N, C-alpha and C positions, 0 to 999 in steps of 0.2 A: 130508676128507669131501666127497663130491659130492652135489649136489642133483638130484633127479629130479622131474618134474612128476607129480603124483598121477594125473592123467587118462591119462598114458602107461603107468602100471604097475598101476593098480587098476581094478577094474570100475566102470563109471559109477554104479551104485547105491551102491557103497561110498563113492565120492567125494562123492555127494550127502548121504549120511548123515553123513560127517565134517564137511561144510560146515555142518550144523546145529549143531555144537558149536564149530567152529573154522574161521572163514571168512576166506580171503584173507591168511593170515599163515604164517610158517614153523612147521613141526611136526617135532620130532625123534622118530623111532621107534627106540628102542634095540634092540640085537641080543638075540636069545633067550639066556637063560642057557645057558652052555656054548659059545656061538658067539663070545664076545668076543675081540677082538684086543688085544694089548698095544701100547703106543705104538711106532710105527715099523715094525710088522710088515707092514702092507699095502703100503707104498711102498718098503721096503728101507732106510729111514733108520737104523733100529736097527743093522743089519748094517754099514752104512757108518760109523757113529759108533764101533762097537766096533773096526773095522779101523783107523780113524784113531787111536783111543786106544792100540792096540797099537803103531802106528808111533811115536807120541809117546813111549811108554815105552821102546821100543828106542833111540830117539834120545837120550833122557835117560841111559840106561844106557851109551851110547857116549860120553857126556861133554858133550852140548849143555846149555847153561844154560837156565834157565826163560825168560829173556829171548829167547834164540835160538829156542827152541821157539815162543814167542809170535809172533815175526816169521815164522818158517817156516810156521806153520799159520794165519796171519792171525787170530790172537786178540789182543785188546787187552791192554795191560799190566794193566788192571783185571781181566781174566779169568784172570790168572795163578793165582788160587786154583783155577780149574777145572783148570788143568794139574797143580797139586799133587794135586787130587782124582784125576785120571786116573792119575798116577804111583803114588799110594798104592793105588788100586784094582787096578792091574795087578800090583803087587808080590805081592798075595795069590794 
């Protein structure tokens, strides 16, 4: 999420009005209902992770062990559960 200066995007009168309620701190303004984005939609992370998960699954089906997958995809041994989750999710 990027921050924008209120005075750069809002009318001066509106900025002054907001300052009466909330002066000099960060304010989050949520999207309108119906305009929400799911995690990773805006920057492409979701698509990249789904592609990575498909590659992991194909590699697993080709015989790579979970330890080999962890090394190849730079995932810690501790995150091996994530690899299992990916494998079982891709099976469906």
